[in-house]
ZAMARGU-4260 file (C-alpha; in steps of 0.2 Angstrom, whole numbers, plus 5000, padded with zeros to 4 digits):
<rodrens>
0) 5068/5072/5110 | 5066/5087/5101 | 5049/5085/5099 | 5038/5095/5112 | 5021/5098/5118
5) 5009/5110/5106 | 5019/5106/5092 | 5012/5100/5076 | 5016/5086/5069 | 5013/5075/5055
10) 5013/5055/5056 | 5026/5047/5045 | 5021/5028/5046 | 5009/5016/5055 | 4991/5015/5051
15) 4989/5036/5053 | 5002/5040/5040 | 5000/5056/5033 | 4989/5062/5046 | 4993/5079/5055
20) 4990/5083/5074 | 4995/5095/5088 | 5005/5084/5100 | 4997/5081/5119 | 5009/5074/5129
25) 5027/5068/5128 | 5034/5053/5139 | 5053/5057/5138 | 5057/5042/5148 | 5048/5029/5134
30) 5053/5041/5120 | 5034/5040/5115 | 5020/5056/5112 | 5001/5056/5111 | 4995/5065/5094
35) 4979/5073/5096 | 4965/5062/5087 | 4979/5050/5080 | 4983/5033/5085 | 4965/5031/5093
40) 4958/5016/5101 | 4941/5010/5108 | 4940/5005/5124 | 4925/4996/5135 | 4924/5005/5151
45) 4914/4996/5164 | 4899/5007/5173 | 4904/5014/5190 | 4888/5015/5196 | 4872/5001/5198
50) 4862/5006/5187 | 4873/5017/5175 | 4878/5007/5158 | 4894/5004/5152 | 4901/5013/5138
55) 4913/5012/5123 | 4925/5028/5123 | 4939/5032/5111 | 4956/5037/5116 | 4972/5041/5110
60) 4988/5030/5114 | 5007/5035/5115 | 5016/5032/5099 | 5036/5030/5094 | 5043/5047/5094
65) 5050/5039/5078 | 5034/5040/5070 | 5033/5058/5068 | 5040/5073/5060 | 5039/5090/5065
70) 5029/5101/5051 | 5041/5115/5043 | 5031/5132/5048 | 5035/5136/5030 | 5034/5123/5017
75) 5019/5113/5028 | 5030/5097/5022 | 5040/5086/5036 | 5055/5093/5044 | 5070/5087/5057
80) 5073/5098/5069 | 5093/5108/5073 | 5096/5122/5086 | 5105/5138/5082 | 5110/5151/5094
85) 5103/5168/5091 | 5106/5182/5104 | 5114/5171/5116 | 5100/5158/5117 | 5096/5140/5109
90) 5082/5141/5095 | 5074/5126/5088 | 5074/5129/5070 | 5068/5118/5055 | 5080/5109/5045
95) 5073/5114/5027 | 5068/5131/5028 | 5081/5137/5044 | 5062/5143/5049 | 5061/5146/5069
100) 5049/5133/5075
</rodrens>
């Protein structure tokens, strides 16, 4: 998976298409990511103690990594990820601009 934690991504399909956010978690085994403020649902939470009211909580749900694209730091548009060797290290680069990500 080429998307990593703390990457800035744009949603390219689904109900939140066009929105941008930061990746909070990645799930490599299922190829899913959680993006901050994207793909939120309302969950009804039962009260934990007697006398306390239940509540409705908004929660960000995972989405498939194919529905997000990395944002190019130079052009601020969606781009694909490539790799280059620089000074003996493997570095991620944006395919459109060639800038390190």
